[in-house]
C-alpha positions in Angstrom: 96.5 92.1 109.2 98.5 92.7 106.1 102.3 92.7 106.4 104.2 95.1 104.0 107.7 94.1 104.9 109.6 91.7 102.8 112.1 91.1 105.6 112.6 87.8 107.3 112.4 87.9 111.1 114.6 85.2 112.6 113.4 85.8 116.1 109.6 86.1 116.7 110.3 88.2 119.8 111.2 91.1 117.5 107.8 91.1 115.7 105.0 93.5 116.9 101.5 92.0 117.2 98.5 94.2 117.8 96.3 93.6 120.9 92.8 92.3 120.0 91.0 95.7 120.2 93.6 97.2 117.9 93.5 94.3 115.5 89.7 94.6 115.3 90.0 98.4 114.6 92.5 97.7 111.8 90.2 95.1 110.3 87.4 97.6 110.3 89.5 100.5 108.9 91.9 99.3 106.2 93.9 102.6 106.3 94.6 102.4 110.0 97.5 99.9 109.6 99.3 102.3 107.2 98.8 105.1 109.7 100.3 103.0 112.5 103.3 102.0 110.4 103.9 105.7 109.5 103.7 106.6 113.2 106.2 103.9 114.1 108.5 105.0 111.3 108.6 108.5 112.9 110.6 107.1 115.9 114.0 108.6 115.6 117.4 107.2 116.5 117.7 109.9 119.1 114.4 108.7 120.7 115.8 105.2 120.8 118.9 106.4 122.7 117.1 108.7 125.1 114.0 106.6 125.7 115.2 103.1 125.2 116.9 100.6 127.4 120.7 100.1 126.9 122.3 96.7 127.1 126.0 95.7 127.0 127.8 96.6 123.9 125.6 99.7 123.5 122.6 97.8 122.1 119.5 99.9 122.4 116.0 98.6 122.8 112.7 100.5 122.8 110.2 98.9 125.2 106.6 98.6 124.1 105.2 100.7 126.9 
């Protein structure tokens, strides 16, 4: 899978990896990865606050499921 980010992730826990079936679909359809990135970018800050988990110090985390 192609990565479009130029950011450096210092903690591999923060990286999203596709499950094997999704990875195969991305490999068969080169435009699918762009559509997935666009969908992920549609997640708003409000969704993070209302749907995510809150940790001490008001750190918000959106769970994969």
